C-alpha positions in Angstrom: 38.8 2.5 -11.7 35.5 0.5 -11.5 32.6 3.0 -11.5 29.2 1.7 -10.7 26.4 3.8 -12.2 23.1 3.9 -10.3 20.2 6.1 -9.4 21.0 9.1 -7.2 17.6 10.7 -7.0 18.6 13.1 -4.2 21.3 14.8 -6.2 20.4 16.3 -9.6 19.2 19.4 -11.2 19.6 21.9 -8.4 23.4 21.9 -8.3 24.7 24.5 -10.6 27.6 23.1 -12.7 26.8 19.5 -11.9 25.0 17.5 -14.5 24.9 14.2 -12.7 26.7 12.6 -9.8 28.1 9.1 -10.2 28.6 6.9 -7.1 31.9 5.1 -7.0 32.3 1.4 -6.6 35.0 0.4 -4.0 35.3 -3.3 -3.3 31.8 -4.1 -4.4 30.2 -1.3 -2.4 28.0 1.3 -3.9 28.6 4.6 -2.2 26.8 7.9 -2.1 27.5 11.1 -0.4 25.4 11.6 2.7 24.3 15.1 1.8 20.9 15.3 0.1 20.3 18.2 -2.3 17.1 17.3 -4.1 14.6 14.5 -4.6 14.4 14.5 -8.4 15.6 11.3 -10.0 18.6 11.0 -12.3 19.7 7.9 -14.1 23.3 7.7 -15.1 24.4 5.4 -18.0 27.9 4.8 -19.3 27.2 6.0 -22.8 25.4 9.0 -21.5 28.0 10.5 -19.2 31.5 9.1 -19.7 32.5 11.9 -22.0 31.7 14.4 -19.2 33.2 12.6 -16.2 35.9 14.6 -14.4 38.1 13.2 -11.7 38.6 15.5 -8.8 41.9 15.6 -6.9 42.4 16.3 -3.2 42.7 20.0 -4.0 39.2 19.9 -5.7 40.7 20.8 -9.1 39.3 18.9 -12.0 41.4 16.4 -13.9 40.9 14.7 -17.1 39.3 11.3 -17.0 42.5 9.7 -18.3 44.5 11.0 -15.3 42.3 9.9 -12.4 43.7 7.6 -9.8 42.0 5.2 -7.4 41.6 8.0 -4.8 39.7 10.4 -7.0 36.1 11.2 -6.4 34.1 11.1 -9.6 31.4 13.5 -10.7 29.7 14.2 -13.9 30.5 17.8 -14.6 29.4 20.1 -17.4 32.7 21.6 -18.5 31.1 24.4 -20.5 29.2 25.8 -17.5 30.6 28.5 -15.2 33.5 29.0 -17.5 34.9 25.6 -16.7 35.2 26.4 -13.0 33.6 24.5 -10.2 31.0 26.4 -8.1 31.0 26.2 -4.4 28.0 23.8 -4.6 29.9 21.6 -6.9 32.8 21.6 -4.6 30.5 20.6 -1.7 29.4 17.5 -3.6 32.9 16.6 -4.7 34.2 17.0 -1.2 31.6 14.5 0.0 31.9 11.8 -2.7 34.9 9.6 -1.9 35.9 6.0 -2.2 35.3 4.1 1.0 38.2 1.8 1.1 40.8 3.2 3.4 43.7 1.7 1.5 43.1 3.4 -1.8 45.5 6.2 -2.6 44.4 9.8 -2.2 41.4 9.1 -0.1 42.9 10.2 3.1 41.2 9.4 6.4 38.2 7.0 6.3 34.8 8.7 5.8 33.8 8.2 9.5 36.9 10.2 10.6 36.0 13.0 8.3 32.5 13.4 9.9 30.8 11.3 7.3 29.8 8.4 9.5 26.5 6.5 9.2 23.8 6.7 11.8 22.9 3.0 11.2 24.7 0.1 9.8 23.2 -3.4 9.2 25.4 -6.4 8.6 24.5 -10.0 8.0 24.0 -12.6 5.4 20.2 -12.3 5.1 19.8 -8.8 3.5 17.2 -9.0 0.8 17.4 -5.7 -1.1 14.6 -6.3 -3.7 16.9 -4.5 -6.1 17.3 -6.6 -9.2 20.7 -5.2 -9.9 22.0 -6.1 -6.4 19.6 -8.6 -4.8 21.7 -9.6 -1.9 24.5 -7.8 0.1 26.3 -8.1 3.4 25.9 -4.6 4.6 23.8 -1.5 4.5 24.5 2.0 5.9 22.0 4.8 6.6 22.6 8.4 7.3 19.6 10.6 8.3 16.6 9.4 6.2 18.7 8.0 3.3 20.5 4.8 2.4 24.1 5.8 1.7 25.9 2.5 1.2 25.0 -1.0 0.1 27.5 -3.8 -0.4 30.2 -5.7 1.3 30.7 -5.5 5.0 34.3 -4.0 4.9 33.2 -1.1 2.7 30.1 -0.4 4.7 31.8 -0.7 8.1 34.2 2.1 7.0 31.3 4.4 7.7 31.1 3.4 11.4 31.6 6.3 13.7 31.4 6.7 17.5 27.6 7.2 17.5 26.7 4.7 14.7 24.3 1.9 15.8 25.5 -1.3 14.2 22.7 -4.0 13.9 24.2 -7.4 13.6 21.4 -9.4 12.0 22.6 -12.9 12.7 19.6 -15.1 11.7 17.3 -12.1 11.2 16.7 -10.7 7.8 16.6 -7.1 6.5 14.1 -6.1 3.8 12.7 -2.8 2.5 9.8 -1.5 4.5 6.5 -3.0 3.3 4.1 -0.8 1.3 0.4 -1.0 1.8 -0.9 -1.2 -1.8 -4.5 -0.7 -0.6 -6.3 -0.2 2.7 -8.2 2.1 4.9 -5.9 3.0 7.7 -8.4 5.1 9.6 -10.7 2.1 9.6 -8.0 0.2 11.4 -7.8 3.0 14.0 -11.5 3.2 14.5 -11.7 -0.6 14.8 -9.5 -0.4 17.9 -12.3 1.0 19.9 -15.3 -0.5 18.0 -17.2 -3.7 18.9 -15.5 -6.5 16.9 -17.8 -9.2 15.6 -15.2 -11.0 13.5 -15.1 -14.8 13.1 -11.9 -16.8 13.6 -9.0 -16.4 13.1 -9.5 -12.6 13.6 -12.2 -12.9 16.2 -14.4 -15.5 18.0 -18.0 -15.1 16.7 -19.3 -18.3 15.1 -23.1 -18.0 15.5 -25.8 -15.3 15.4 -26.6 -16.1 19.1 -22.9 -15.3 20.0 -23.1 -12.1 18.0 -26.3 -11.0 19.8 -24.7 -11.8 23.2 -21.6 -9.8 22.3 -23.7 -6.8 21.5 -25.6 -7.0 24.8 -22.4 -7.2 26.7 -20.9 -4.3 24.9 -23.9 -2.1 25.6 -23.7 -2.8 29.3 -19.9 -2.5 29.6 -19.8 0.7 27.6 -22.8 2.1 29.4 -24.3 3.3 26.2 -27.4 5.4 26.9 -30.8 4.5 25.3 -31.2 6.3 21.9 -27.5 6.4 21.2 -26.3 4.1 18.4 -24.4 0.9 18.9 -21.8 0.3 16.2 -20.2 -3.0 15.4 -18.1 -4.3 12.6 -16.7 -7.5 11.1 -19.5 -10.0 11.1 -19.2 -12.5 8.3 -22.3 -14.4 7.1 -20.0 -16.8 5.2 -18.5 -18.0 8.5 -21.5 -17.9 10.8 -23.1 -21.3 11.4 -26.4 -20.1 10.0 -24.7 -18.9 6.7 -26.8 -15.7 6.7 -26.8 -12.1 7.8 -28.3 -11.1 11.1 -31.7 -9.5 10.6 -33.9 -7.0 12.5 -35.5 -9.9 14.3 -32.0 -11.1 15.5 -30.7 -7.7 16.4 -33.9 -6.6 18.2 -33.0 -9.4 20.7 -29.8 -7.4 21.6 -31.7 -4.1 22.1 -34.8 -2.3 21.1 -33.7 0.9 22.9 -30.6 1.5 20.9 -30.2 1.8 17.1 -27.8 -1.0 16.1 -25.7 -0.8 13.0 -23.3 -3.6 12.1 -20.9 -3.3 9.2 -20.2 -6.5 7.3 -16.6 -7.7 7.1 -16.4 -6.6 3.5 -17.5 -3.1 4.3 -20.1 -3.3 1.6 -23.2 -4.3 3.6 -24.9 -3.4 6.9 -27.2 -5.2 9.2 -29.4 -3.0 11.4 -32.3 -3.4 13.9 -35.8 -2.0 13.9 -34.7 1.1 16.0 -32.1 2.0 13.3 -34.6 1.6 10.5 -37.1 3.8 12.3 -34.6 6.5 13.1 -33.6 6.6 9.5 -37.2 6.5 8.2 -36.5 3.4 6.1 -39.8 1.7 5.4 -41.6 -0.5 2.9 -42.1 2.5 0.8 -38.4 3.4 0.6 -37.0 2.7 -2.8 -33.5 1.3 -3.5 -31.0 4.1 -4.0 -28.8 4.0 -7.2 -26.0 1.4 -6.7 -27.6 -0.1 -3.6 -30.3 -2.5 -2.4 -32.6 -2.8 0.6 -33.3 -6.5 1.3 -36.9 -7.3 2.2 -38.8 -9.9 4.2 -39.9 -12.8 2.0 -43.2 -12.0 0.3 -43.1 -8.4 1.6 -41.7 -4.9 1.0 -40.8 -4.6 4.6 -37.0 -4.2 5.1 -35.4 -7.2 6.8 -32.5 -5.0 8.2 -29.8 -5.9 5.6 -28.6 -3.0 3.4 -26.3 -3.5 0.4 -23.8 -1.0 -0.9 -25.1 2.6 -1.1 -28.3 1.7 0.8 -26.1 1.8 3.9 -25.8 5.5 3.4 -29.6 5.8 4.2 -28.8 5.2 7.9 -29.3 8.4 10.0 -28.8 7.8 13.7 -27.3 9.5 16.7 -23.8 8.2 16.8 -22.8 10.2 19.8 -20.4 13.2 20.0 -17.8 13.3 17.2 -14.2 12.8 18.3 -12.2 15.9 19.3 -9.2 17.0 17.3 -7.0 15.5 20.0 -8.9 12.2 20.0 -8.6 12.0 16.2 -4.9 12.8 16.4 -4.4 10.0 18.9 -6.4 7.6 16.7 -4.3 8.4 13.7 -1.1 7.6 15.5 -2.5 4.5 17.1 -3.4 3.2 13.6 0.0 4.0 12.3 1.6 2.0 15.2 -0.5 -1.0 14.2 0.9 -0.9 10.6 4.4 -0.4 11.9 4.1 -3.5 14.0 3.7 -5.5 10.7 6.7 -3.8 9.1 4.6 -1.4 6.9 6.2 2.0 6.4 3.9 3.4 3.6 0.2 3.3 4.5 -2.9 4.0 2.4 -6.2 5.6 3.3 -8.3 4.6 0.4 -11.5 6.6 0.0 -10.6 9.5 2.3 -13.3 12.1 2.9 -12.2 15.5 1.6 -12.6 17.1 5.1 -10.4 14.5 6.7 -7.5 15.5 4.5 -7.3 18.8 6.4 -7.4 16.8 9.7 -4.7 14.5 8.5 -2.4 17.3 7.4 -3.0 19.2 10.6 -2.1 16.2 12.7 1.1 15.7 10.6 2.1 19.3 10.9 1.7 19.2 14.7 4.0 16.2 14.9 5.4 14.4 11.8 4.0 10.9 11.3 6.3 7.9 12.0 5.3 6.5 8.6 4.1 7.9 5.3 0.3 8.0 4.8 -1.1 8.3 1.3 -4.7 9.5 1.1 -6.8 8.7 -2.0 -9.8 11.0 -1.9 -13.4 9.8 -2.4 -14.9 12.2 -5.0 -18.4 12.3 -6.4 -18.2 14.8 -9.3 -16.0 16.4 -11.9 -16.2 19.6 -9.9 -14.6 17.9 -6.9 -11.9 16.5 -9.1 -11.1 19.9 -10.6 -10.9 21.3 -7.1 -8.6 18.5 -5.9 -5.0 19.4 -4.9 -2.9 16.4 -5.8 0.3 16.2 -3.7 3.2 14.2 -5.2 5.3 14.7 -2.2 4.8 14.0 1.5 4.5 16.8 4.0 5.5 15.5 7.4 4.4 12.0 6.4 1.1 12.9 4.7 0.0 13.5 1.1 -3.0 13.4 -1.2 -1.9 10.6 -3.5 -4.9 10.6 -5.8 -8.6 9.6 -6.0 -10.6 6.5 -5.4 -13.7 5.5 -7.4 -16.2 2.7 -6.7 -17.5 0.6 -9.5 -19.1 -2.4 -7.7 -19.4 -4.4 -4.5 -17.7 -7.4 -2.9 -17.5 -11.1 -3.9 -17.8 -12.2 -0.3 -20.9 -10.1 0.1 -22.1 -11.4 -3.3 -22.4 -7.9 -4.7 -19.4 -8.0 -7.1 -20.7 -7.1 -10.6 -20.0 -10.0 -13.0 -20.8 -10.9 -16.6 -21.7 -14.6 -15.9 -24.4 -15.2 -13.3 -23.5 -16.4 -9.8 -23.6 -20.1 -9.1 -25.0 -19.2 -5.7 -26.3 -15.7 -5.2 -27.7 -14.0 -2.1 -31.1 -15.1 -0.7 -33.9 -14.7 -3.1 -31.6 -13.9 -6.1 -32.8 -15.0 -9.5 -30.8 -17.6 -11.6 -29.5 -14.8 -13.8 -28.2 -12.6 -10.9 -25.0 -10.8 -11.8 -25.2 -8.0 -9.1 -24.8 -4.4 -10.3 -22.5 -1.5 -10.7 -22.3 1.3 -8.1 -21.3 4.2 -10.4 -22.9 5.4 -13.6 -20.7 4.4 -16.5 -20.8 7.8 -18.1 -19.8 9.5 -14.8 -16.9 7.1 -14.3 -15.6 7.6 -17.8 -15.7 11.4 -17.5 -13.9 11.3 -14.2 -11.3 8.8 -15.4 -10.5 11.0 -18.4 -10.3 14.2 -16.2 -8.0 12.5 -13.8 -5.6 11.1 -16.4 -5.5 14.4 -18.2 -4.8 16.2 -15.0 -2.0 13.8 -14.0 -3.9 12.7 -10.9 -3.5 8.9 -10.2 -6.7 7.0 -9.4 -7.8 3.7 -8.0 -11.0 2.1 -9.3 -12.6 -0.5 -6.9 -13.6 -3.4 -9.2 -14.1 -6.9 -8.0 -16.2 -8.4 -10.7 -15.3 -8.8 -14.3 -18.1 -6.6 -15.5 -16.8 -3.7 -13.3 -13.3 -4.3 -14.7 -14.6 -4.1 -18.3 -16.0 -0.7 -17.4 -12.7 0.3 -15.7 -10.6 -0.7 -18.7 -13.0 0.9 -21.2 -12.8 4.2 -19.3 -9.0 4.2 -19.4 -8.9 3.1 -23.0 -11.3 5.8 -24.2 -9.4 8.4 -22.2 -6.1 7.5 -23.7 -7.6 7.4 -27.2 -8.6 11.0 -26.8 -5.1 12.2 -26.0 -2.3 13.0 -28.4 0.4 11.6 -26.1 -0.2 8.7 -23.7 0.8 9.7 -20.1 2.4 7.5 -17.5 -0.9 7.2 -15.6 -0.6 3.8 -13.8 -4.3 3.7 -13.1 -5.1 0.9 -10.6 -7.8 -1.7 -10.4 -8.4 -2.3 -6.7 -9.1 -5.9 -5.7 -9.4 -7.4 -9.3 -10.7 -10.6 -7.8 -12.5 -12.0 -10.9 -10.2 -10.6 -13.6 -10.2 -12.5 -16.8 -7.1 -13.4 -18.9 -8.2 -11.1 -21.7 -8.6 -8.3 -19.3 -5.0 -8.8 -18.1 -4.0 -8.5 -21.8 -5.8 -5.2 -21.9 -4.2 -4.1 -18.6 -0.8 -4.8 -20.0 -1.5 -2.7 -23.2 -3.0 0.2 -21.2 -0.4 0.3 -18.4 -3.2 -0.5 -15.8 -2.0 -1.9 -12.5 -4.2 -4.6 -10.9 -3.9 -4.7 -7.1 -5.1 -8.1 -6.1 -6.8 -8.7 -2.8 -5.0 -12.0 -2.6 -5.9 -12.6 1.0 -9.3 -13.7 -0.3 -7.8 -17.1 -1.2 -7.6 -18.0 2.5 -10.4 -16.0 4.0 -13.1 -16.6 1.4 -11.7 -19.0 -1.1 -14.2 -21.8 -0.1 -17.1 -19.3 -0.2 -16.1 -18.2 -3.7 -16.1 -21.7 -5.0 -19.8 -21.8 -3.9 -20.6 -18.4 -5.3 -18.8 -18.6 -8.6 -18.2 -22.3 -9.3 -14.8 -24.1 -9.5 -13.4 -22.5 -12.6 -13.9 -18.9 -11.5 -13.4 -19.6 -7.9 -10.0 -21.2 -8.5 -8.9 -18.2 -10.6 -9.6 -15.4 -8.2 -6.5 -13.1 -7.9 -5.0 -14.5 -11.1 -1.4 -13.5 -10.2 0.4 -16.1 -12.4 -1.6 -14.9 -15.4 -0.5 -11.4 -14.6 3.2 -12.4 -14.3 3.1 -14.4 -17.5 1.9 -11.3 -19.4 4.4 -8.9 -17.8 1.7 -7.0 -16.0 2.8 -4.8 -13.1 0.7 -5.8 -10.1 0.5 -5.5 -6.3 -1.3 -7.4 -3.5 -3.0 -6.0 -0.4 -5.0 -6.8 2.7 -7.7 -4.1 2.4 -7.4 -3.5 6.1 -9.5 -3.4 8.2 -11.3 -6.0 6.1 -8.5 -8.3 7.2 -5.7 -7.1 9.5 -2.7 -5.4 7.8 -0.6 -8.5 8.4 1.9 -8.4 5.5 3.7 -11.7 6.1 0.3 -13.5 6.2 -0.6 -11.7 2.9 2.7 -12.9 1.4 2.0 -16.4 2.7 -1.5 -16.5 1.2 -0.2 -15.2 -2.2 2.4 -18.0 -2.3 0.3 -20.9 -0.9 -3.3 -20.0 -1.8 -4.6 -22.4 0.8 -8.3 -21.9 1.9 -9.6 -22.3 5.4 -10.5 -25.9 4.5 -7.0 -26.6 3.3 -8.0 -26.7 -0.4 -5.3 -25.1 -2.6 -7.2 -22.5 -4.6 -5.9 -22.6 -8.2 -2.3 -23.8 -7.6 -1.5 -22.6 -11.1 -2.0 -19.0 -9.9 0.5 -19.2 -7.0 3.4 -16.7 -6.8 6.9 -17.4 -5.7 8.1 -15.9 -2.4 10.2 -13.4 -4.3 7.3 -12.4 -6.5 5.0 -11.9 -3.5 7.6 -9.8 -1.7 8.1 -7.7 -4.9 4.3 -7.0 -4.8 4.5 -5.4 -1.3 7.8 -3.6 -1.9 9.2 -2.4 -5.2 6.0 -3.3 -7.1 3.9 -1.3 -4.7 6.3 1.6 -4.8 5.8 1.6 -8.6 2.0 1.7 -8.1 2.5 4.8 -5.9 4.9 6.5 -8.4 7.5 6.2 -5.6 9.8 3.5 -7.0 12.5 6.1 -7.4 12.7 6.6 -3.6 11.2 3.5 -2.0 10.7 -0.2 -2.4 14.2 -1.5 -2.5 17.4 -1.3 -0.4 19.2 0.9 -2.9 21.7 3.7 -2.5 19.9 7.1 -2.4 16.5 5.7 -1.5 14.5 6.5 1.7 15.7 4.3 4.6 12.4 2.5 5.2 13.4 -1.0 6.4 12.1 -4.0 8.3 14.0 -6.6 10.3 12.3 -10.0 10.2 13.1 -12.9 12.5 13.8 -15.1 9.4 14.6 -14.8 5.8 11.4 -15.4 3.7 13.4 -16.6 0.8 14.9 -19.5 2.8 11.8 -20.2 4.9 9.5 -23.1 4.3 6.5 -21.5 2.5 4.1 -23.1 5.0 5.8 -21.1 7.7 5.9 -17.7 6.0 3.0 -16.2 7.9 4.6 -17.0 11.3 7.7 -14.9 10.5 7.5 -12.0 13.0 8.7 -8.4 12.7 11.6 -7.7 15.0 12.0 -4.0 14.2 10.7 -1.4 11.8 12.6 1.7 10.6 11.0 4.6 8.8 13.1 7.3 7.3 16.1 5.9 9.2 14.4 6.0 12.6 13.5 2.9 14.7 9.7 3.2 15.0 8.8 -0.3 16.2 10.6 -2.9 18.2 9.2 -6.2 19.3 
């Protein structure tokens, strides 16, 4: 009998009398019983369990391993428990584990005829599992929220019942649902009803005059009363014809009756008009806050309307009535729908406010989310960290997955903290300009140690190499202070200007860089100007990471750029800039490596690789159907592959 050992994370520990359950291989098909008992992982290895494997006959009586036949169900059974007798729970498991092949002796009727049919079956030649042990198969079966069979068509089709939906993929491809390694999903939702000032290809603003005209039109169309703030987002000085930020003089042309606050595409700077400065009491006498900077008119202390990093928090204006609970609930679900349309089934809200966690859970408890939403809380002190309730498991699709810390700014905003001066810094910057950190080093190190000791995962936003030095120092010092090194998987978010030696340190410290690899297209040309050819060509150094065996992920940082996963995969593979320049071709990933970074690699980052990230028996049935197989598509066409259908926990949640 050919027994295939594999993870069965839903079936261990809680079943008295059962040590481990071992799926049976029939005709190349990995099978698992469709009854879930627990979610704790259990790995089964031949040397570990063969001496305890018992074959179960049709009468549920245990046999010796030597006497089993092809029709026997196989379980790992602790003979010395329960006096050698099987408990009712054990019998339930045994009754459900059976070889799929109808022709095998002792199996009796096919599983479907015994009430064990699948809810969903996928068949086709373009199933990409992302499971290194079984990379391609012809069939996948799902029952409830769980993948119950993966393998050859004949074996999987034995699970077809009268109500099973069979999806014949034809030229379409089936992959694991995509995982958002970093983003701000509520920002995506809020952006749906906010004035968009993006430049192509996301929007259509190319000049400051066009930006001003859009603001005027928005005020009129929305009938915003005088005194109420006008909010816009997405302007990009690197793509405007003037190559600069709009100032108070520009924005006053749009309105002097409304405070105007525009958020830069990076999310790290703001541009405001005179009314907004006045309402916030920001004057020539206002000093820069820690971790921020107020830009001034040339030769003057007067603010010019551009605020960097924490200086944006100085804005105090009437933003209108806050949304009601019902409006927020609707916004959450609209945002989730956007992600699902791109095939993303696990979504991140990085930098969530503590109060919003209550709102998020309340919404999920009213009606479970269609996708899983992982919130990383923005904290400001050790006291907040100590009060944090980390949630390793989702409740109705929501959980507190950890903490996010901010160590510097953004390279496209020229506020990323670096060790070597910028080649071209912001207006008025000195020749030795290296930007600055946004968190006190001592505070960061204390919080990093507290989080690692407490078993709470954390993300550290760090774009520049100086910020990454600090991030790695904090982890290194925290681990040095501990008797045992925990599996912490601390994450560097963005990691744009990561040096080769820092990747060596990351490998040694088990730090996961999550590269904002979409930068290569959106700002690659800008980075060459900001940092010079050598540093510019090595942003998002993915090949260096792969060569060192560093676990890594890639992300869109939505809403900074839309949560378009296939475009992200394309940029990670091709690294072509807007101008067509290939930004550091030596740093390109293969298609399979890029897909790993948004599936199994991202699941690892989340500590969810035991339940997500690959099409594997026992894992959550998060799946995406694409109109073409990325592995056989011309790399130049990857971003044009559309999502046909998205499944979350076994349910169809988006269809084109």
